[in-house]
MARDO-544223 format. One line per field, with one value per residue: y, z, x of N, C-alpha, C in turn. Coordinates in pm, whole numbers, plus 50000, padded with zeros to 5 digits. Layout:
n_yy = c(Y ...)
n_zz = c(Z ...)
n_xx = c(X ...)
ca_yy = c(Y ...)
ca_zz = c(Z ...)
ca_xx = c(X ...)
c_yy = c(Y ...)
c_zz = c(Z ...)
c_xx = c(X ...)
***
This chain:
n_yy = c(17033 17267 17273 17406 17408 17134 17072 17210 17073 16819 16881 16949 16704 16539 16675 16626 16351 16343 16479 16300 16075 16188 16219 15951 15868 16024 15928 15666 15701 15810 15584 15405 15528 15526 15252 15195 15344 15229 15008 15080 15284 15355 15336 15536 15743 15812 15896 16118 16305 16335 16465 16704 16822 16852 17026 17247 17320 17390 17616 17782 17820 17907 18093 18180 18201 18002 17776 17848 17920 17670 17525 17653 17570 17487 17226 17079 16866 16638 16608 16545 16292 16168 16193 16018 15773 15760 15760 15512 15347 15400 15305 15030 14948 15016 14886 14622 14604 14536 14261 14139 14053 14285 14234 14068 14235 14459 14348 14256 14495 14633 14572 14790 14987 14852 14837 15111 15177 15035 15157 15416 15402 15328 15529 15779 15785 15761 15691 15411 15335 15051 15037 15155 14969 14757 14863 14896 14629 14508 14634 14530 14257 14280 14364 14135 13938 14046 14045 13784 13636 13374 13219 13324 13303 13318 13551 13752 13984 13984 14026 14283 14431 14401 14534 14788 14845 14864 15077 15280 15297 15386 15634 15766 15802 15972 16189 16277 16358 16581 16738 16928 17120 17265 17448 17313 17331 17369 17126 16959 17059 17002 16723 16653 16773 16611 16366 16439 16492 16241 16076 16179 16122 15830 15826 15942 15741 15546 15653 15701 15830 16006 15965 16195 16130 15995 16200 16353 16172 16159 16421 16409 16228 16384 16594 16464 16330 16547 16702 16497 16453 16701 16704 16481 16560 16782 16653 16499 16689 16724 16493 16198 15966 15697 15709 15800 15586 15370 15449 15420 15184 15237 15294 15058 15016 15223 15138 14903 15014 15184 14985 14850 15052 15114 14875 14703 14515 14294 14289 14015 13839 13824 14054 14256 14184 14218 14495 14596 14537 14705 14955 14939 14933 15194 15341 15257 15370 15649 15689 15606 15800 16032 15979 15957 16216 16365 16276)
n_zz = c(38090 38231 38278 38511 38657 38683 38844 39078 39150 39205 39430 39611 39640 39743 39981 40104 40144 40327 40544 40605 40686 40914 41067 41118 41268 41498 41574 41635 41860 42027 42042 42183 42434 42503 42517 42751 42929 42913 43067 43316 43301 43149 42797 42734 42919 42851 42586 42629 42774 42594 42386 42516 42557 42291 42186 42351 42259 41994 42038 42151 41931 41725 41847 42067 41912 41728 41785 41750 41478 41369 41427 41259 41013 40667 40606 40817 40863 40701 40832 41089 41050 40964 41201 41364 41243 41282 41558 41612 41508 41684 41934 41879 41815 42041 42251 42170 42200 42460 42475 42265 42154 42058 41802 41659 41674 41527 41272 41181 41183 40982 40749 40669 40485 40238 40213 40205 39957 39783 39841 39761 39490 39452 39589 39555 39296 39214 39006 39029 38977 38863 39002 39247 39361 39380 39564 39795 39846 39874 40108 40285 40282 40401 40660 40739 40744 40938 41169 41197 41216 41234 41427 41490 41563 41484 41671 41910 41979 41749 41552 41627 41569 41291 41228 41319 41136 40900 40959 41000 40747 40596 40721 40643 40370 40389 40513 40306 40130 40254 40316 40134 40141 40373 40642 40806 41088 41166 41096 41275 41517 41497 41481 41733 41906 41862 41958 42224 42314 42275 42454 42710 42898 42932 43039 43292 43430 43458 43589 43693 43922 43808 43867 43934 43736 43552 43469 43323 43117 42996 42904 42720 42535 42425 42307 42119 41969 41873 41714 41537 41408 41281 41104 40947 40824 40678 40509 40361 40202 40003 39865 39691 39831 39787 39754 40002 40162 40139 40296 40553 40656 40756 41019 41156 41190 41367 41577 41666 41744 41958 42119 42190 42327 42540 42650 42633 42430 42213 41874 41652 41406 41174 41186 41101 40836 40744 40796 40615 40373 40400 40388 40127 39995 40048 39910 39648 39611 39636 39425 39206 39209 39158 38896 38765 38793 38657 38403)
n_xx = c(42921 43141 43502 43571 43328 43292 43513 43446 43214 43318 43472 43270 43129 43333 43384 43139 43166 43381 43266 43065 43215 43332 43101 43028 43244 43206 42953 43022 43183 42987 42815 42976 42991 42722 42677 42811 42654 42393 42411 42340 42148 41827 41740 41563 41619 41881 41841 41675 41839 42046 41911 41842 42096 42184 41989 42034 42287 42220 42060 42248 42407 42232 42067 41786 41560 41568 41420 41148 41165 41223 40991 40817 40894 40865 40909 40826 40635 40729 40975 40901 40795 41031 41176 41030 41091 41372 41372 41253 41454 41665 41560 41528 41795 41960 41835 41862 42135 42176 42171 42311 42643 42904 43020 42832 42609 42697 42748 42493 42353 42481 42354 42225 42357 42332 42056 42001 42116 41948 41699 41758 41740 41469 41321 41445 41517 41779 42058 42247 42565 42763 43008 42954 42781 42962 43143 42980 42899 43149 43236 43044 43111 43361 43284 43143 43345 43514 43355 43262 43001 42897 42781 42538 42196 41842 41661 41476 41640 41807 41614 41535 41767 41779 41544 41619 41825 41677 41500 41690 41810 41592 41559 41793 41745 41524 41645 41811 41613 41506 41723 41821 41632 41609 41767 42054 42080 41816 41705 41841 41742 41462 41466 41566 41387 41169 41271 41308 41044 40933 41068 41043 40823 40835 41095 41070 40941 41134 41347 41682 41908 42185 42538 42818 43015 42856 42688 42871 42924 42672 42658 42868 42762 42557 42707 42878 42682 42528 42710 42771 42525 42494 42715 42648 42402 42494 42673 42494 42377 42555 42627 42513 42273 42333 42605 42695 42615 42799 43013 42941 43030 43280 43245 43271 43546 43608 43450 43574 43816 43741 43639 43870 44012 43841 43729 43937 43931 44079 44127 44060 44267 44109 43963 44133 44166 43905 43879 44063 43935 43717 43839 43934 43687 43595 43790 43738 43485 43534 43718 43561 43359 43507 43596 43352 43246 43438 43384)
ca_yy = c(17092 17323 17213 17472 17358 16995 17072 17252 16964 16715 16927 16942 16564 16489 16733 16549 16222 16367 16512 16174 15996 16252 16190 15813 15863 16079 15836 15549 15743 15818 15448 15345 15586 15478 15111 15200 15401 15145 14906 15135 15370 15314 15406 15657 15848 15854 15969 16246 16399 16362 16566 16830 16879 16894 17145 17357 17362 17457 17750 17862 17848 17977 18184 18123 18204 17888 17681 17896 17909 17529 17482 17714 17521 17425 17083 17025 16737 16526 16588 16474 16150 16121 16178 15895 15660 15758 15724 15367 15285 15417 15215 14891 14920 15023 14781 14496 14605 14475 14114 14088 14100 14394 14186 14027 14355 14542 14280 14256 14633 14684 14552 14922 15050 14784 14881 15251 15177 14991 15259 15536 15380 15323 15649 15903 15775 15770 15589 15355 15265 14920 15052 15182 14839 14680 14921 14864 14485 14480 14676 14435 14137 14313 14360 13996 13869 14102 14013 13639 13613 13243 13155 13400 13245 13419 13576 13886 14086 13988 14091 14426 14495 14408 14644 14912 14869 14907 15212 15375 15314 15473 15769 15825 15848 16087 16300 16324 16422 16710 16809 17040 17212 17335 17466 17197 17350 17349 16981 16903 17100 16928 16582 16635 16805 16489 16270 16488 16471 16098 16005 16246 16051 15702 15851 15967 15614 15459 15745 15666 15951 15985 16010 16300 16076 15963 16328 16388 16082 16203 16542 16367 16168 16493 16669 16382 16307 16670 16730 16389 16482 16818 16662 16391 16636 16861 16560 16457 16795 16733 16367 16108 15870 15572 15734 15808 15456 15286 15494 15384 15071 15286 15295 14934 15037 15304 15058 14814 15097 15221 14862 14822 15156 15118 14743 14623 14408 14282 14235 13894 13866 13844 14194 14337 14151 14288 14639 14625 14537 14826 15065 14922 14974 15340 15390 15232 15467 15782 15689 15598 15929 16127 15948 15988 16361 16414 16245)
ca_zz = c(38215 38212 38364 38642 38726 38718 38956 39197 39186 39268 39565 39694 39671 39831 40113 40159 40189 40448 40651 40642 40764 41046 41143 41165 41377 41616 41615 41696 41995 42098 42068 42288 42562 42532 42559 42893 43006 42921 43170 43439 43271 43037 42669 42740 42993 42769 42473 42678 42805 42468 42314 42590 42530 42150 42170 42414 42165 41880 42079 42167 41797 41641 41925 42120 41809 41638 41814 41678 41335 41332 41432 41145 40891 40570 40599 40951 40860 40662 40930 41203 41010 40969 41342 41412 41190 41352 41696 41612 41487 41811 42035 41842 41818 42173 42334 42129 42248 42593 42468 42160 42153 41964 41667 41596 41664 41418 41144 41140 41158 40858 40632 40637 40362 40121 40207 40159 39814 39714 39858 39684 39355 39454 39643 39507 39152 39185 38922 39106 38887 38908 39097 39379 39413 39415 39687 39906 39874 39926 40248 40364 40298 40502 40791 40769 40781 41063 41284 41205 41284 41195 41535 41521 41526 41482 41803 41916 41962 41608 41479 41659 41495 41151 41220 41332 41008 40802 40996 40978 40602 40552 40771 40559 40248 40425 40535 40174 40067 40318 40344 40043 40151 40500 40708 40885 41230 41183 41092 41401 41621 41486 41514 41877 41972 41854 42051 42359 42344 42278 42563 42840 42991 42972 43118 43430 43492 43480 43628 43783 43944 43762 43946 43861 43615 43456 43411 43221 43004 42927 42831 42606 42436 42356 42225 42003 41887 41806 41604 41439 41328 41196 40997 40856 40743 40583 40408 40277 40107 39904 39794 39680 39941 39754 39776 40147 40226 40143 40396 40687 40703 40829 41162 41217 41231 41489 41684 41722 41811 42087 42197 42245 42422 42657 42711 42608 42334 42112 41752 41594 41275 41073 41192 41019 40697 40715 40792 40488 40268 40419 40334 39981 39950 40049 39801 39524 39602 39608 39290 39110 39205 39089 38752 38712 38785 38548 38277)
ca_xx = c(42971 43274 43604 43563 43208 43318 43606 43372 43124 43401 43507 43150 43102 43439 43358 43028 43219 43459 43172 42998 43311 43341 42979 43030 43342 43141 42847 43085 43218 42860 42767 43058 42950 42587 42686 42846 42545 42273 42428 42280 42034 41741 41759 41480 41689 41996 41787 41623 41947 42116 41834 41855 42228 42190 41904 42105 42392 42157 42018 42370 42459 42135 41984 41662 41456 41582 41313 41031 41191 41215 40850 40748 40958 40773 40937 40799 40566 40817 41081 40841 40793 41170 41211 40967 41167 41501 41338 41234 41586 41737 41506 41558 41938 42022 41778 41926 42273 42181 42177 42400 42782 42929 43047 42708 42527 42748 42731 42353 42314 42539 42269 42168 42404 42275 41916 42004 42144 41826 41596 41795 41687 41324 41259 41509 41542 41922 42120 42357 42657 42813 43118 42896 42737 43082 43198 42890 42905 43283 43235 42966 43194 43461 43220 43110 43469 43566 43271 43245 42874 42846 42706 42417 42068 41736 41604 41419 41743 41849 41505 41539 41876 41736 41447 41697 41894 41577 41456 41799 41824 41483 41584 41897 41678 41441 41738 41851 41498 41480 41848 41841 41518 41606 41896 42094 42052 41672 41683 41890 41648 41336 41491 41586 41261 41087 41329 41283 40903 40903 41136 41027 40734 40894 41215 41029 40902 41251 41455 41793 41988 42322 42653 42890 43078 42750 42646 42970 42903 42551 42696 42950 42672 42491 42803 42918 42564 42489 42804 42757 42406 42520 42805 42577 42308 42571 42724 42382 42349 42662 42652 42398 42256 42401 42748 42714 42589 42918 43110 42894 43110 43398 43213 43319 43685 43604 43389 43676 43915 43685 43629 44004 44050 43753 43709 44058 43903 44185 44069 44116 44328 44005 43918 44222 44132 43780 43904 44131 43832 43636 43919 43931 43554 43592 43875 43664 43377 43590 43775 43452 43291 43595 43594 43218 43230 43523 43319)
c_yy = c(17142 17257 17273 17419 17214 16985 17109 17142 16852 16754 16916 16799 16508 16546 16660 16416 16239 16400 16387 16086 16055 16218 16047 15791 15912 15986 15711 15580 15754 15679 15381 15397 15535 15333 15101 15245 15306 15026 14949 15210 15316 15393 15537 15773 15902 15939 16108 16346 16429 16474 16702 16899 16931 17021 17267 17410 17436 17598 17841 17905 17937 18075 18118 18116 18082 17785 17721 17885 17765 17481 17544 17664 17458 17274 17013 16884 16623 16501 16524 16325 16091 16102 16051 15772 15647 15716 15571 15294 15289 15315 15069 14860 14915 14927 14645 14487 14545 14324 14061 14139 14203 14345 14148 14147 14438 14478 14287 14398 14684 14625 14687 14984 14985 14828 15025 15257 15137 15098 15387 15525 15393 15456 15779 15902 15788 15657 15541 15278 15136 14935 15085 15052 14756 14730 14883 14718 14443 14518 14579 14304 14160 14309 14216 13918 13917 14056 13865 13602 13475 13176 13224 13324 13354 13429 13716 13995 14098 14058 14241 14497 14505 14520 14778 14947 14921 15049 15315 15402 15407 15617 15840 15879 15972 16210 16361 16402 16561 16797 16934 17148 17293 17346 17346 17213 17332 17200 16914 16935 17016 16781 16563 16681 16683 16384 16309 16460 16322 16024 16060 16165 15913 15720 15873 15836 15527 15540 15682 15791 15928 16032 16123 16249 16043 16090 16370 16301 16121 16330 16505 16304 16278 16569 16590 16356 16430 16705 16622 16412 16596 16780 16572 16467 16721 16773 16518 16563 16792 16606 16282 16011 15741 15586 15730 15671 15373 15324 15467 15268 15115 15289 15168 14950 15117 15224 14966 14894 15138 15100 14827 14924 15152 14983 14651 14502 14407 14219 14108 13929 13892 13987 14281 14310 14225 14438 14680 14630 14661 14948 15060 14969 15126 15399 15370 15339 15606 15790 15687 15731 16034 16105 15984 16139 16423 16391 16334)
c_zz = c(38192 38308 38504 38723 38771 38839 39085 39244 39256 39411 39660 39736 39767 39972 40182 40214 40319 40567 40699 40726 40905 41131 41197 41273 41507 41667 41681 41839 42083 42136 42181 42426 42601 42578 42705 42977 43021 43014 43300 43412 43153 42911 42670 42806 42914 42652 42514 42700 42683 42393 42382 42557 42386 42129 42236 42324 42045 41916 42102 42031 41717 41714 41969 42013 41718 41662 41739 41528 41288 41328 41319 41011 40796 40557 40732 40945 40814 40763 41059 41172 41014 41113 41402 41368 41262 41498 41708 41595 41616 41913 42004 41862 41961 42273 42298 42181 42388 42586 42367 42178 42042 41821 41594 41574 41542 41282 41095 41103 41024 40733 40583 40509 40235 40103 40158 40008 39734 39722 39779 39540 39354 39493 39589 39357 39117 39092 38995 39011 38949 39014 39237 39443 39459 39547 39808 39945 39925 40073 40335 40386 40404 40642 40833 40814 40917 41185 41302 41276 41259 41303 41568 41474 41528 41621 41801 41909 41817 41524 41503 41583 41347 41132 41230 41202 40903 40831 40968 40829 40549 40599 40690 40429 40277 40453 40402 40108 40125 40333 40259 40060 40280 40559 40798 41031 41259 41183 41222 41514 41616 41522 41665 41959 41973 41953 42196 42402 42359 42397 42701 42938 43029 43061 43265 43502 43527 43526 43724 43799 43904 43866 43870 43732 43509 43391 43299 43097 42925 42847 42706 42496 42356 42263 42101 41911 41810 41690 41496 41349 41231 41077 40897 40766 40639 40471 40311 40173 39987 39822 39794 39797 39913 39764 39925 40212 40241 40252 40539 40744 40781 40979 41231 41269 41361 41606 41748 41793 41950 42178 42263 42353 42551 42728 42694 42519 42228 41987 41705 41459 41165 41070 41101 40870 40656 40705 40662 40373 40278 40362 40181 39925 39945 39936 39665 39504 39566 39466 39183 39097 39133 38938 38690 38694 38678 38413 38251)
c_xx = c(43113 43371 43597 43445 43229 43410 43535 43278 43199 43435 43389 43121 43205 43423 43243 43073 43298 43368 43099 43089 43328 43219 42980 43136 43277 43030 42905 43128 43094 42810 42845 43018 42812 42589 42728 42727 42426 42290 42360 42151 41954 41776 41680 41554 41808 41948 41740 41737 42032 42045 41843 41987 42236 42108 41969 42215 42335 42113 42138 42424 42363 42048 41854 41553 41461 41472 41186 41046 41175 41070 40768 40802 40856 40795 40906 40738 40657 40928 41029 40835 40933 41216 41153 41046 41302 41482 41323 41367 41668 41692 41543 41707 41992 41958 41837 42069 42287 42209 42279 42542 42803 42947 42919 42616 42567 42723 42588 42309 42365 42475 42217 42223 42351 42130 41908 42024 42020 41718 41629 41748 41535 41261 41316 41534 41688 41965 42244 42449 42710 42921 43067 42848 42856 43139 43113 42901 43043 43292 43158 43042 43301 43405 43191 43233 43518 43487 43245 43115 42814 42762 42575 42294 41963 41674 41544 41525 41791 41741 41505 41650 41841 41634 41519 41767 41797 41529 41565 41817 41715 41506 41691 41836 41594 41527 41778 41736 41472 41605 41864 41735 41517 41746 41925 42057 41903 41640 41727 41792 41521 41354 41498 41466 41170 41139 41300 41138 40871 40960 41106 40943 40789 41017 41180 41000 41022 41372 41555 41879 42133 42425 42723 42956 42974 42697 42741 42953 42778 42577 42776 42865 42603 42583 42840 42800 42521 42579 42796 42638 42433 42609 42734 42481 42380 42628 42615 42346 42443 42684 42527 42395 42331 42553 42778 42706 42715 43015 43063 42975 43233 43373 43261 43462 43689 43547 43492 43785 43865 43671 43761 44041 43969 43745 43830 44030 44013 44126 44140 44181 44224 43955 44003 44198 44005 43799 43972 44030 43744 43709 43920 43797 43543 43674 43806 43558 43430 43643 43666 43380 43375 43591 43460 43200 43319 43456 43198)
***
């Protein structure tokens, strides 16, 4: 590989990492709004209106023909399966959020990056260097320390979060498998068409009329979720799944920040220790990728 090609490859991977971090920031903001909404509205209703807003944005960006183009996509079948997996992750995670505190919910869910790393080997044939494993496991230790989940026992909510982590990890691998084969906006459209179809009928059965402020929150969920999806899919085109996985831990930092701003939750000292380890894990991953690409 020439020096110029190597430099361009490094830029592409680093851009993928930045896009991934942006997506997890947006998803954390989305999660905070959804946690407020599910106190009054069902997950079905939130999912339905989120999909409506995202699809409206896609049509504004890609024109009305983008729906037809998406339905004619050669990757339609694998993306429908991916949509089903993401749909299952959504239902499990946000229903469990009704019963579990944020710290326990987050800790259990962050088994996902480890599962992604394992699946990237089994399903994508990626070679995962030792430094990637170190970064992923360091990040998980940071999450564990920050959340202090020592009091968590096994229960149905815990099982739902573990299922959500597994479904999400599988969806990340499926995103990587389809990301290079189709335009990002088409992937966003197909994902949200599936969510829209899956949530429409249950939403009617549990309908609650939103207040003006709730309408604004539902709009915000769609905007943050849509841009988050776009950034994640674009990031997946530029970096390996096992690289992306380690940066999912950064969502914990945003989760605690939003928790403080919205609910006035003051992080314990252990949170800062855990956050420091998460930052170290991210630095290890970036540095390892730069060295690998130079080589």
